[in-house]
LONU-138145 format. One record per atom (N, C-alpha, C): residue number from 1; x, y, z; atom name. Coordinates in nm, 2 decimals. Example, Ala and Ser with C-alpha at 12.3 -4.5 7.8 and 13.67 -1.06 7.14 Angstrom:
! LONU-138145
- num; X; Y; Z; atomo
- 1; 1.32; -0.57; 0.78; N
- 1; 1.23; -0.45; 0.78; CA
- 1; 1.32; -0.33; 0.78; C
- 2; 1.28; -0.22; 0.71; N
- 2; 1.37; -0.11; 0.71; CA
- 2; 1.29; 0.00; 0.79; C
***
This chain:
! LONU-138145
- num; X; Y; Z; atomo
- 1; 0.04; 0.78; 0.48; N
- 1; 0.06; 0.82; 0.59; CA
- 1; 0.19; 0.79; 0.65; C
- 2; 0.28; 0.67; 0.55; N
- 2; 0.37; 0.63; 0.61; CA
- 2; 0.49; 0.78; 0.53; C
- 3; 0.42; 0.90; 0.48; N
- 3; 0.53; 1.01; 0.50; CA
- 3; 0.59; 1.00; 0.60; C
- 4; 0.52; 1.07; 0.71; N
- 4; 0.52; 1.09; 0.86; CA
- 4; 0.68; 1.03; 0.90; C
- 5; 0.72; 0.92; 0.84; N
- 5; 0.86; 0.81; 0.90; CA
- 5; 0.95; 0.96; 0.78; C
- 6; 0.93; 1.00; 0.69; N
- 6; 1.06; 1.08; 0.61; CA
- 6; 1.13; 1.20; 0.71; C
- 7; 0.99; 1.23; 0.80; N
- 7; 1.07; 1.32; 0.90; CA
- 7; 1.13; 1.26; 1.04; C
- 8; 1.07; 1.18; 1.10; N
- 8; 1.12; 1.12; 1.21; CA
- 8; 1.20; 0.99; 1.16; C
- 9; 1.23; 0.90; 1.12; N
- 9; 1.34; 0.89; 1.07; CA
- 9; 1.46; 0.95; 1.06; C
- 10; 1.41; 1.07; 0.93; N
- 10; 1.57; 1.16; 0.91; CA
- 10; 1.59; 1.22; 1.00; C
- 11; 1.52; 1.23; 1.06; N
- 11; 1.57; 1.31; 1.21; CA
- 11; 1.61; 1.24; 1.31; C
- 12; 1.62; 1.09; 1.37; N
- 12; 1.66; 1.01; 1.39; CA
- 12; 1.84; 0.93; 1.32; C
- 13; 1.82; 0.93; 1.20; N
- 13; 1.93; 0.92; 1.16; CA
- 13; 2.07; 1.03; 1.17; C
- 14; 2.02; 1.17; 1.07; N
- 14; 2.06; 1.23; 1.11; CA
- 14; 2.12; 1.30; 1.23; C
- 15; 2.06; 1.24; 1.42; N
- 15; 2.09; 1.29; 1.52; CA
- 15; 2.19; 1.13; 1.55; C
- 16; 2.18; 1.09; 1.45; N
- 16; 2.32; 0.92; 1.48; CA
- 16; 2.22; 0.89; 1.60; C
- 17; 2.09; 0.88; 1.61; N
- 17; 2.01; 0.78; 1.72; CA
- 17; 1.92; 0.66; 1.62; C
- 18; 2.04; 0.56; 1.59; N
- 18; 2.04; 0.50; 1.49; CA
- 18; 1.99; 0.36; 1.56; C
- 19; 1.92; 0.37; 1.70; N
- 19; 1.83; 0.22; 1.72; CA
- 19; 1.68; 0.34; 1.72; C
- 20; 1.67; 0.51; 1.66; N
- 20; 1.51; 0.50; 1.71; CA
- 20; 1.48; 0.48; 1.54; C
- 21; 1.56; 0.43; 1.46; N
- 21; 1.48; 0.38; 1.33; CA
- 21; 1.37; 0.28; 1.36; C
- 22; 1.42; 0.19; 1.39; N
- 22; 1.39; 0.03; 1.43; CA
- 22; 1.28; 0.07; 1.45; C
- 23; 1.23; 0.15; 1.58; N
- 23; 1.13; 0.15; 1.69; CA
- 23; 1.05; 0.31; 1.60; C
- 24; 1.10; 0.37; 1.47; N
- 24; 0.96; 0.45; 1.45; CA
- 24; 0.95; 0.34; 1.36; C
- 25; 0.98; 0.30; 1.29; N
- 25; 0.92; 0.20; 1.17; CA
- 25; 0.85; 0.11; 1.21; C
- 26; 0.87; 0.01; 1.31; N
- 26; 0.77; -0.05; 1.37; CA
- 26; 0.67; 0.02; 1.39; C
- 27; 0.70; 0.15; 1.46; N
- 27; 0.54; 0.20; 1.53; CA
- 27; 0.45; 0.22; 1.41; C
- 28; 0.53; 0.26; 1.28; N
- 28; 0.42; 0.34; 1.18; CA
- 28; 0.38; 0.19; 1.10; C
- 29; 0.43; 0.05; 1.09; N
- 29; 0.33; -0.07; 1.05; CA
- 29; 0.29; -0.10; 1.12; C
- 30; 0.29; -0.07; 1.26; N
- 30; 0.16; -0.13; 1.38; CA
- 30; 0.03; 0.02; 1.35; C
- 31; 0.07; 0.10; 1.37; N
- 31; -0.04; 0.24; 1.26; CA
- 31; -0.09; 0.19; 1.15; C
- 32; -0.02; 0.22; 1.04; N
- 32; -0.09; 0.14; 0.94; CA
- 32; -0.12; 0.01; 0.89; C
- 33; -0.11; -0.05; 1.01; N
- 33; -0.20; -0.20; 0.99; CA
- 33; -0.32; -0.19; 1.05; C
- 34; -0.33; -0.11; 1.17; N
- 34; -0.49; -0.11; 1.25; CA
- 34; -0.55; 0.02; 1.16; C
- 35; -0.47; 0.16; 1.07; N
- 35; -0.59; 0.19; 1.03; CA
- 35; -0.62; 0.08; 0.89; C
- 36; -0.55; 0.03; 0.84; N
- 36; -0.64; -0.08; 0.71; CA
- 36; -0.73; -0.21; 0.76; C
- 37; -0.76; -0.18; 0.88; N
- 37; -0.85; -0.27; 0.91; CA
- 37; -0.93; -0.23; 0.85; C
- 38; -0.98; -0.07; 0.91; N
- 38; -1.13; -0.06; 0.90; CA
- 38; -1.14; -0.01; 0.73; C
- 39; -1.05; 0.02; 0.68; N
- 39; -1.04; 0.06; 0.56; CA
- 39; -1.08; -0.10; 0.48; C
- 40; -1.04; -0.19; 0.53; N
- 40; -1.02; -0.38; 0.43; CA
- 40; -1.19; -0.39; 0.46; C
- 41; -1.24; -0.34; 0.59; N
- 41; -1.42; -0.35; 0.62; CA
- 41; -1.49; -0.27; 0.51; C
- 42; -1.38; -0.12; 0.53; N
- 42; -1.48; -0.05; 0.39; CA
- 42; -1.50; -0.13; 0.20; C
- 43; -1.36; -0.15; 0.21; N
- 43; -1.39; -0.28; 0.07; CA
- 43; -1.44; -0.33; 0.08; C
- 44; -1.47; -0.42; 0.17; N
- 44; -1.55; -0.53; 0.18; CA
- 44; -1.76; -0.50; 0.11; C
- 45; -1.75; -0.41; 0.18; N
- 45; -1.94; -0.36; 0.11; CA
- 45; -1.89; -0.26; -0.02; C
- 46; -1.79; -0.24; -0.07; N
- 46; -1.76; -0.10; -0.16; CA
- 46; -1.88; -0.14; -0.27; C
- 47; -1.87; -0.27; -0.27; N
- 47; -1.95; -0.28; -0.44; CA
- 47; -2.08; -0.27; -0.41; C
- 48; -2.17; -0.27; -0.23; N
- 48; -2.29; -0.17; -0.25; CA
- 48; -2.32; -0.04; -0.21; C
- 49; -2.15; -0.01; -0.13; N
- 49; -2.20; 0.14; -0.15; CA
- 49; -2.18; 0.22; -0.26; C
- 50; -2.10; 0.13; -0.35; N
- 50; -2.13; 0.23; -0.50; CA
- 50; -2.21; 0.22; -0.53; C
- 51; -2.33; 0.09; -0.55; N
- 51; -2.44; 0.08; -0.58; CA
- 51; -2.56; 0.21; -0.53; C
- 52; -2.56; 0.21; -0.46; N
- 52; -2.63; 0.32; -0.31; CA
- 52; -2.59; 0.48; -0.37; C
- 53; -2.42; 0.54; -0.37; N
- 53; -2.44; 0.68; -0.50; CA
- 53; -2.48; 0.66; -0.65; C
- 54; -2.53; 0.54; -0.68; N
- 54; -2.63; 0.56; -0.79; CA
- 54; -2.50; 0.51; -0.90; C
- 55; -2.45; 0.42; -0.88; N
- 55; -2.32; 0.33; -0.98; CA
- 55; -2.35; 0.25; -1.04; C
- 56; -2.36; 0.22; -1.16; N
- 56; -2.39; 0.13; -1.22; CA
- 56; -2.44; -0.03; -1.15; C
- 57; -2.52; -0.11; -1.09; N
- 57; -2.53; -0.23; -1.06; CA
- 57; -2.40; -0.34; -1.07; C
- 58; -2.44; -0.38; -1.24; N
- 58; -2.29; -0.45; -1.27; CA
- 58; -2.16; -0.39; -1.31; C
- 59; -2.15; -0.31; -1.28; N
- 59; -2.03; -0.20; -1.26; CA
- 59; -1.94; -0.25; -1.10; C
- 60; -2.05; -0.13; -1.00; N
- 60; -2.00; -0.15; -0.87; CA
- 60; -2.05; -0.29; -0.81; C
- 61; -2.10; -0.41; -0.89; N
- 61; -2.05; -0.53; -0.83; CA
- 61; -1.92; -0.59; -0.85; C
- 62; -1.88; -0.57; -1.01; N
- 62; -1.76; -0.60; -1.05; CA
- 62; -1.65; -0.56; -0.95; C
- 63; -1.67; -0.41; -0.93; N
- 63; -1.53; -0.32; -0.91; CA
- 63; -1.58; -0.38; -0.74; C
- 64; -1.66; -0.41; -0.64; N
- 64; -1.70; -0.45; -0.54; CA
- 64; -1.60; -0.61; -0.52; C
- 65; -1.59; -0.68; -0.63; N
- 65; -1.53; -0.79; -0.64; CA
- 65; -1.39; -0.80; -0.61; C
- 66; -1.34; -0.70; -0.71; N
- 66; -1.20; -0.66; -0.74; CA
- 66; -1.11; -0.64; -0.67; C
- 67; -1.21; -0.54; -0.57; N
- 67; -1.13; -0.48; -0.48; CA
- 67; -1.14; -0.54; -0.35; C
- 68; -1.19; -0.62; -0.33; N
- 68; -1.23; -0.71; -0.20; CA
- 68; -1.10; -0.81; -0.18; C
- 69; -1.02; -0.87; -0.36; N
- 69; -0.93; -0.97; -0.38; CA
- 69; -0.80; -0.88; -0.33; C
- 70; -0.79; -0.74; -0.32; N
- 70; -0.69; -0.67; -0.34; CA
- 70; -0.63; -0.61; -0.18; C
- 71; -0.73; -0.67; -0.10; N
- 71; -0.71; -0.65; 0.08; CA
- 71; -0.61; -0.71; 0.13; C
- 72; -0.56; -0.80; 0.06; N
- 72; -0.44; -0.87; 0.15; CA
- 72; -0.31; -0.79; 0.08; C
- 73; -0.36; -0.71; -0.07; N
- 73; -0.23; -0.61; -0.12; CA
- 73; -0.27; -0.47; 0.03; C
- 74; -0.36; -0.43; 0.02; N
- 74; -0.35; -0.34; 0.11; CA
- 74; -0.27; -0.35; 0.26; C
- 75; -0.30; -0.46; 0.34; N
- 75; -0.17; -0.49; 0.46; CA
- 75; -0.07; -0.52; 0.40; C
- 76; 0.01; -0.56; 0.27; N
- 76; 0.12; -0.56; 0.27; CA
- 76; 0.17; -0.47; 0.24; C
- 77; 0.09; -0.38; 0.15; N
- 77; 0.14; -0.21; 0.15; CA
- 77; 0.17; -0.15; 0.29; C
- 78; 0.11; -0.18; 0.39; N
- 78; 0.09; -0.09; 0.53; CA
- 78; 0.27; -0.12; 0.60; C
- 79; 0.30; -0.26; 0.50; N
- 79; 0.42; -0.29; 0.57; CA
- 79; 0.55; -0.25; 0.46; C
- 80; 0.52; -0.28; 0.38; N
- 80; 0.60; -0.21; 0.27; CA
- 80; 0.67; -0.09; 0.25; C
- 81; 0.57; 0.02; 0.28; N
- 81; 0.57; 0.14; 0.27; CA
- 81; 0.69; 0.24; 0.39; C
- 82; 0.62; 0.16; 0.50; N
- 82; 0.75; 0.20; 0.62; CA
- 82; 0.91; 0.17; 0.61; C
- 83; 0.88; -0.01; 0.46; N
- 83; 1.03; -0.07; 0.54; CA
- 83; 1.11; 0.03; 0.38; C
- 84; 1.02; 0.07; 0.30; N
- 84; 1.10; 0.15; 0.22; CA
- 84; 1.18; 0.35; 0.29; C
- 85; 1.11; 0.38; 0.33; N
- 85; 1.10; 0.51; 0.44; CA
- 85; 1.18; 0.47; 0.52; C
- 86; 1.24; 0.34; 0.55; N
- 86; 1.31; 0.29; 0.65; CA
- 86; 1.41; 0.27; 0.60; C
- 87; 1.49; 0.27; 0.48; N
- 87; 1.58; 0.25; 0.38; CA
- 87; 1.64; 0.37; 0.36; C
- 88; 1.50; 0.46; 0.24; N
- 88; 1.57; 0.61; 0.19; CA
- 88; 1.64; 0.66; 0.34; C
- 89; 1.55; 0.69; 0.41; N
- 89; 1.63; 0.80; 0.53; CA
- 89; 1.78; 0.73; 0.55; C
- 90; 1.82; 0.59; 0.51; N
- 90; 1.95; 0.60; 0.54; CA
- 90; 2.01; 0.59; 0.37; C
- 91; 1.94; 0.69; 0.28; N
- 91; 1.97; 0.66; 0.15; CA
- 91; 2.05; 0.50; 0.11; C
- 92; 1.97; 0.43; 0.14; N
- 92; 1.98; 0.25; 0.08; CA
- 92; 1.86; 0.25; -0.05; C
- 93; 1.91; 0.29; -0.16; N
- 93; 1.80; 0.25; -0.29; CA
- 93; 1.85; 0.23; -0.38; C
- 94; 1.91; 0.18; -0.41; N
- 94; 2.00; 0.04; -0.44; CA
- 94; 1.91; -0.01; -0.44; C
- 95; 1.90; -0.19; -0.33; N
- 95; 1.84; -0.25; -0.28; CA
- 95; 1.69; -0.26; -0.30; C
- 96; 1.60; -0.11; -0.27; N
- 96; 1.50; -0.11; -0.28; CA
- 96; 1.48; -0.15; -0.45; C
- 97; 1.55; -0.08; -0.57; N
- 97; 1.57; -0.06; -0.72; CA
- 97; 1.56; -0.27; -0.78; C
- 98; 1.68; -0.29; -0.74; N
- 98; 1.68; -0.44; -0.69; CA
- 98; 1.54; -0.51; -0.67; C
- 99; 1.52; -0.51; -0.53; N
- 99; 1.41; -0.56; -0.52; CA
- 99; 1.24; -0.57; -0.61; C
- 100; 1.25; -0.38; -0.66; N
- 100; 1.15; -0.34; -0.69; CA
- 100; 1.14; -0.44; -0.87; C
- 101; 1.27; -0.42; -0.91; N
- 101; 1.32; -0.48; -1.02; CA
- 101; 1.23; -0.62; -1.07; C
- 102; 1.28; -0.77; -0.96; N
- 102; 1.30; -0.85; -0.89; CA
- 102; 1.04; -0.88; -0.90; C
- 103; 1.06; -0.76; -0.80; N
- 103; 0.91; -0.84; -0.75; CA
- 103; 0.86; -0.79; -0.97; C
- 104; 0.87; -0.70; -0.99; N
- 104; 0.80; -0.66; -1.16; CA
- 104; 0.89; -0.83; -1.22; C
- 105; 0.96; -0.86; -1.23; N
- 105; 1.01; -0.98; -1.28; CA
- 105; 0.93; -1.06; -1.26; C
- 106; 0.89; -1.13; -1.11; N
- 106; 0.82; -1.21; -1.05; CA
- 106; 0.65; -1.19; -1.12; C
- 107; 0.59; -1.09; -1.12; N
- 107; 0.49; -1.03; -1.11; CA
- 107; 0.40; -1.08; -1.25; C
- 108; 0.51; -1.01; -1.38; N
- 108; 0.47; -1.06; -1.46; CA
- 108; 0.40; -1.21; -1.53; C
- 109; 0.50; -1.29; -1.50; N
- 109; 0.44; -1.43; -1.55; CA
- 109; 0.33; -1.48; -1.37; C
- 110; 0.28; -1.47; -1.29; N
- 110; 0.23; -1.47; -1.19; CA
- 110; 0.10; -1.41; -1.24; C
- 111; 0.10; -1.28; -1.27; N
- 111; -0.06; -1.25; -1.31; CA
- 111; -0.06; -1.33; -1.48; C
- 112; -0.02; -1.32; -1.54; N
- 112; -0.06; -1.40; -1.66; CA
- 112; -0.08; -1.54; -1.67; C
- 113; -0.07; -1.61; -1.52; N
- 113; -0.09; -1.76; -1.49; CA
- 113; -0.24; -1.76; -1.45; C
- 114; -0.26; -1.64; -1.37; N
- 114; -0.35; -1.60; -1.33; CA
- 114; -0.49; -1.55; -1.33; C
- 115; -0.46; -1.46; -1.48; N
- 115; -0.53; -1.40; -1.50; CA
- 115; -0.61; -1.54; -1.61; C
- 116; -0.52; -1.59; -1.70; N
- 116; -0.53; -1.61; -1.83; CA
- 116; -0.53; -1.76; -1.79; C
- 117; -0.45; -1.82; -1.73; N
- 117; -0.40; -1.98; -1.69; CA
- 117; -0.56; -2.07; -1.63; C
- 118; -0.55; -1.94; -1.56; N
- 118; -0.73; -1.98; -1.46; CA
- 118; -0.86; -1.93; -1.48; C
- 119; -0.92; -1.97; -1.43; N
- 119; -1.05; -1.89; -1.45; CA
- 119; -1.10; -1.78; -1.43; C
- 120; -1.00; -1.72; -1.31; N
- 120; -1.05; -1.60; -1.21; CA
- 120; -1.01; -1.44; -1.32; C
- 121; -0.99; -1.50; -1.40; N
- 121; -1.00; -1.35; -1.51; CA
- 121; -0.97; -1.24; -1.44; C
- 122; -1.01; -1.14; -1.47; N
- 122; -0.97; -1.02; -1.37; CA
- 122; -0.91; -1.01; -1.24; C
- 123; -1.00; -1.11; -1.14; N
- 123; -0.97; -1.14; -1.01; CA
- 123; -0.81; -1.19; -0.98; C
- 124; -0.83; -1.28; -1.07; N
- 124; -0.67; -1.35; -1.07; CA
- 124; -0.54; -1.19; -1.08; C
- 125; -0.62; -1.11; -1.13; N
- 125; -0.51; -1.01; -1.16; CA
- 125; -0.46; -0.94; -1.00; C
- 126; -0.61; -0.92; -0.93; N
- 126; -0.61; -0.83; -0.79; CA
- 126; -0.52; -0.94; -0.71; C
- 127; -0.54; -1.06; -0.73; N
- 127; -0.47; -1.16; -0.65; CA
- 127; -0.31; -1.16; -0.69; C
- 128; -0.29; -1.13; -0.76; N
- 128; -0.08; -1.10; -0.86; CA
- 128; -0.10; -1.05; -0.82; C
- 129; -0.12; -0.89; -0.74; N
- 129; -0.10; -0.77; -0.70; CA
- 129; -0.08; -0.80; -0.57; C
- 130; -0.15; -0.88; -0.47; N
- 130; -0.17; -0.95; -0.36; CA
- 130; 0.03; -1.01; -0.33; C
- 131; -0.05; -1.09; -0.45; N
- 131; 0.13; -1.23; -0.42; CA
- 131; 0.23; -1.13; -0.41; C
- 132; 0.21; -1.01; -0.54; N
- 132; 0.36; -0.96; -0.59; CA
- 132; 0.40; -0.86; -0.45; C
- 133; 0.29; -0.77; -0.38; N
- 133; 0.33; -0.67; -0.27; CA
- 133; 0.40; -0.73; -0.13; C
- 134; 0.40; -0.88; -0.15; N
- 134; 0.40; -0.95; 0.00; CA
- 134; 0.54; -1.01; -0.09; C
- 135; 0.54; -1.05; -0.23; N
- 135; 0.67; -1.11; -0.20; CA
- 135; 0.80; -0.98; -0.20; C
- 136; 0.76; -0.88; -0.24; N
- 136; 0.83; -0.75; -0.24; CA
- 136; 0.86; -0.72; -0.10; C
- 137; 0.77; -0.70; 0.06; N
- 137; 0.81; -0.71; 0.16; CA
- 137; 0.85; -0.79; 0.19; C
- 138; 0.87; -0.91; 0.13; N
- 138; 0.95; -1.05; 0.22; CA
- 138; 1.13; -1.06; 0.17; C
- 139; 1.13; -0.93; 0.03; N
- 139; 1.26; -0.93; 0.01; CA
- 139; 1.34; -0.85; 0.08; C
- 140; 1.23; -0.73; 0.11; N
- 140; 1.30; -0.62; 0.19; CA
- 140; 1.26; -0.65; 0.30; C
- 141; 1.28; -0.72; 0.40; N
- 141; 1.27; -0.74; 0.52; CA
- 141; 1.40; -0.88; 0.52; C
- 142; 1.41; -0.95; 0.39; N
- 142; 1.51; -1.05; 0.45; CA
- 142; 1.69; -0.91; 0.37; C
- 143; 1.64; -0.83; 0.30; N
- 143; 1.75; -0.76; 0.30; CA
- 143; 1.82; -0.67; 0.45; C
- 144; 1.71; -0.61; 0.51; N
- 144; 1.70; -0.53; 0.64; CA
- 144; 1.77; -0.66; 0.76; C
- 145; 1.71; -0.75; 0.73; N
- 145; 1.77; -0.84; 0.86; CA
- 145; 1.91; -0.92; 0.82; C
- 146; 1.93; -0.91; 0.69; N
- 146; 2.03; -1.02; 0.65; CA
- 146; 2.20; -0.91; 0.65; C
- 147; 2.15; -0.81; 0.63; N
- 147; 2.24; -0.71; 0.52; CA
- 147; 2.34; -0.62; 0.67; C
- 148; 2.49; -0.59; 0.63; N
- 148; 2.52; -0.49; 0.75; CA
- 148; 2.54; -0.41; 0.76; C
- 149; 2.44; -0.31; 0.61; N
- 149; 2.39; -0.16; 0.58; CA
- 149; 2.30; -0.13; 0.71; C
- 150; 2.20; -0.19; 0.78; N
- 150; 2.15; -0.19; 0.87; CA
- 150; 2.16; -0.24; 0.99; C
- 151; 2.24; -0.31; 1.02; N
- 151; 2.33; -0.37; 1.15; CA
- 151; 2.31; -0.27; 1.25; C
- 152; 2.37; -0.14; 1.26; N
- 152; 2.31; -0.03; 1.36; CA
- 152; 2.14; 0.02; 1.33; C
- 153; 2.13; 0.01; 1.26; N
- 153; 1.99; 0.07; 1.27; CA
- 153; 1.82; 0.00; 1.27; C
- 154; 1.88; -0.15; 1.25; N
- 154; 1.81; -0.26; 1.28; CA
- 154; 1.71; -0.30; 1.40; C
- 155; 1.70; -0.32; 1.46; N
- 155; 1.61; -0.38; 1.63; CA
- 155; 1.52; -0.47; 1.59; C
- 156; 1.48; -0.53; 1.70; N
- 156; 1.38; -0.67; 1.72; CA
- 156; 1.24; -0.57; 1.76; C
- 157; 1.11; -0.58; 1.73; N
- 157; 1.06; -0.54; 1.74; CA
- 157; 1.04; -0.51; 1.91; C
- 158; 1.01; -0.41; 1.99; N
- 158; 0.94; -0.40; 2.11; CA
- 158; 0.82; -0.30; 2.18; C
- 159; 0.78; -0.35; 2.33; N
- 159; 0.65; -0.29; 2.31; CA
- 159; 0.63; -0.14; 2.28; C
- 160; 0.77; -0.05; 2.29; N
- 160; 0.80; 0.07; 2.22; CA
- 160; 0.65; 0.13; 2.12; C
- 161; 0.69; 0.06; 2.00; N
- 161; 0.61; 0.04; 1.90; CA
- 161; 0.45; 0.06; 1.91; C
- 162; 0.43; 0.05; 1.99; N
- 162; 0.29; 0.10; 2.06; CA
- 162; 0.26; 0.23; 2.08; C
- 163; 0.37; 0.29; 2.14; N
- 163; 0.39; 0.40; 2.23; CA
- 163; 0.39; 0.49; 2.11; C
- 164; 0.39; 0.59; 2.17; N
- 164; 0.43; 0.75; 2.05; CA
- 164; 0.33; 0.74; 1.93; C
- 165; 0.24; 0.64; 1.94; N
- 165; 0.19; 0.67; 1.81; CA
- 165; 0.16; 0.86; 1.75; C
- 166; 0.08; 0.91; 1.89; N
- 166; 0.00; 1.04; 1.85; CA
- 166; 0.13; 1.09; 1.75; C
- 167; 0.30; 1.11; 1.79; N
- 167; 0.34; 1.20; 1.76; CA
- 167; 0.42; 1.18; 1.57; C
- 168; 0.35; 1.04; 1.51; N
- 168; 0.36; 0.95; 1.39; CA
- 168; 0.25; 1.02; 1.33; C
- 169; 0.10; 1.01; 1.41; N
- 169; -0.02; 1.09; 1.32; CA
- 169; 0.02; 1.21; 1.32; C
- 170; 0.04; 1.30; 1.39; N
- 170; 0.02; 1.43; 1.36; CA
- 170; 0.11; 1.46; 1.23; C
- 171; 0.25; 1.35; 1.21; N
- 171; 0.28; 1.37; 1.05; CA
- 171; 0.22; 1.31; 0.96; C
- 172; 0.19; 1.20; 0.98; N
- 172; 0.11; 1.11; 0.91; CA
- 172; -0.01; 1.14; 0.89; C
- 173; -0.11; 1.24; 0.98; N
- 173; -0.26; 1.29; 0.88; CA
- 173; -0.22; 1.36; 0.78; C
- 174; -0.20; 1.49; 0.80; N
- 174; -0.16; 1.60; 0.69; CA
- 174; -0.07; 1.58; 0.58; C
- 175; -0.01; 1.44; 0.57; N
- 175; 0.06; 1.39; 0.46; CA
- 175; 0.01; 1.27; 0.37; C
- 176; -0.09; 1.22; 0.48; N
- 176; -0.20; 1.16; 0.35; CA
- 176; -0.31; 1.19; 0.32; C
- 177; -0.32; 1.32; 0.35; N
- 177; -0.46; 1.38; 0.34; CA
- 177; -0.41; 1.53; 0.21; C
- 178; -0.25; 1.53; 0.16; N
- 178; -0.24; 1.57; 0.10; CA
- 178; -0.19; 1.55; -0.05; C
- 179; -0.18; 1.39; 0.00; N
- 179; -0.13; 1.31; -0.10; CA
- 179; -0.27; 1.25; -0.17; C
- 180; -0.42; 1.25; -0.09; N
- 180; -0.53; 1.19; -0.17; CA
- 180; -0.59; 1.26; -0.14; C
- 181; -0.59; 1.41; -0.15; N
- 181; -0.66; 1.52; -0.24; CA
- 181; -0.65; 1.51; -0.35; C
- 182; -0.53; 1.48; -0.39; N
- 182; -0.48; 1.47; -0.52; CA
- 182; -0.57; 1.34; -0.62; C
- 183; -0.49; 1.23; -0.50; N
- 183; -0.61; 1.09; -0.54; CA
- 183; -0.70; 1.16; -0.60; C
- 184; -0.79; 1.18; -0.54; N
- 184; -0.93; 1.15; -0.53; CA
- 184; -0.96; 1.27; -0.62; C
- 185; -0.91; 1.39; -0.67; N
- 185; -0.91; 1.48; -0.83; CA
- 185; -0.99; 1.39; -0.88; C
- 186; -0.92; 1.26; -0.90; N
- 186; -0.96; 1.19; -1.05; CA
- 186; -1.05; 1.06; -1.00; C
- 187; -1.02; 1.01; -0.89; N
- 187; -1.13; 0.93; -0.88; CA
- 187; -1.26; 0.95; -0.84; C
- 188; -1.31; 1.12; -0.83; N
- 188; -1.44; 1.15; -0.90; CA
- 188; -1.45; 1.18; -1.02; C
- 189; -1.37; 1.21; -1.12; N
- 189; -1.36; 1.20; -1.22; CA
- 189; -1.46; 1.08; -1.25; C
- 190; -1.36; 0.94; -1.21; N
- 190; -1.43; 0.85; -1.27; CA
- 190; -1.60; 0.80; -1.21; C
- 191; -1.57; 0.83; -1.09; N
- 191; -1.75; 0.82; -1.00; CA
- 191; -1.82; 0.90; -1.08; C
- 192; -1.75; 1.04; -1.15; N
- 192; -1.92; 1.09; -1.22; CA
- 192; -1.95; 1.04; -1.34; C
- 193; -1.82; 1.00; -1.40; N
- 193; -1.89; 0.93; -1.54; CA
- 193; -1.91; 0.81; -1.50; C
- 194; -1.96; 0.71; -1.41; N
- 194; -2.06; 0.64; -1.43; CA
- 194; -2.22; 0.65; -1.41; C
- 195; -2.22; 0.80; -1.41; N
- 195; -2.35; 0.84; -1.37; CA
- 195; -2.39; 0.94; -1.48; C
- 196; -2.31; 0.92; -1.60; N
- 196; -2.33; 0.88; -1.76; CA
- 196; -2.41; 0.80; -1.83; C
- 197; -2.47; 0.87; -1.93; N
- 197; -2.55; 0.72; -2.04; CA
- 197; -2.49; 0.64; -2.08; C
- 198; -2.44; 0.51; -2.06; N
- 198; -2.37; 0.41; -2.09; CA
- 198; -2.28; 0.35; -2.05; C
- 199; -2.26; 0.41; -1.89; N
- 199; -2.16; 0.43; -1.78; CA
- 199; -2.02; 0.30; -1.81; C
- 200; -2.11; 0.20; -1.84; N
- 200; -1.97; 0.07; -1.91; CA
- 200; -1.86; 0.15; -1.99; C
- 201; -1.93; 0.22; -2.11; N
- 201; -1.84; 0.28; -2.18; CA
- 201; -1.74; 0.40; -2.11; C
- 202; -1.82; 0.51; -2.07; N
- 202; -1.77; 0.59; -2.01; CA
- 202; -1.69; 0.58; -1.91; C
- 203; -1.67; 0.47; -1.82; N
- 203; -1.57; 0.44; -1.72; CA
- 203; -1.48; 0.36; -1.75; C
- 204; -1.45; 0.27; -1.91; N
- 204; -1.35; 0.18; -1.93; CA
- 204; -1.30; 0.32; -1.99; C
- 205; -1.33; 0.42; -2.05; N
- 205; -1.28; 0.50; -2.11; CA
- 205; -1.13; 0.58; -2.07; C
- 206; -1.22; 0.64; -1.92; N
- 206; -1.18; 0.71; -1.86; CA
- 206; -1.07; 0.60; -1.75; C
- 207; -1.08; 0.46; -1.74; N
- 207; -0.96; 0.38; -1.63; CA
- 207; -0.85; 0.36; -1.77; C
- 208; -0.93; 0.34; -1.88; N
- 208; -0.79; 0.32; -1.95; CA
- 208; -0.67; 0.47; -1.97; C
- 209; -0.75; 0.58; -1.99; N
- 209; -0.68; 0.74; -1.99; CA
- 209; -0.60; 0.71; -1.86; C
***
């Protein structure tokens, strides 16, 4: 859904309405955070839902536990993606490159510690992803708040972020559906593999692929 910002921020920056970039970005963050709430509730019950549609109970239970610990990452993503579009619209690509590289370098030891040095196992992997996403958010926020490059476009949050959501949604929903249809084509294959004999083997092979 954050792809709707490519149009809105691009238009505002091209028209030299620099103050609008911050407003549009806050509006997107508010909207995506609100959308993440029902999605997170869906994720809480994902294990039971997978069982209801005929997936292997053991795999469903483990998948449900894993995705529950990914919920913090969902909200981090709802913040980081608008920030990314905000910077992209101003051609500020290098800061995002450095933040991504720093996140990767931090993610490797965090993941290793949580997976191998605790009893968390794959749950540690989900936690590591959540931690890394939030680290990336903090780095992007720090850059935007401190950099002179964003001095004209950065603005403090105002109540305008809660208005004009309809305009954003008219662009965000088609963009989201376009990407989701592509992603779902792969996810459906994994779900169908769970209905085959020996689902543990089938899903693990497809996941590796």
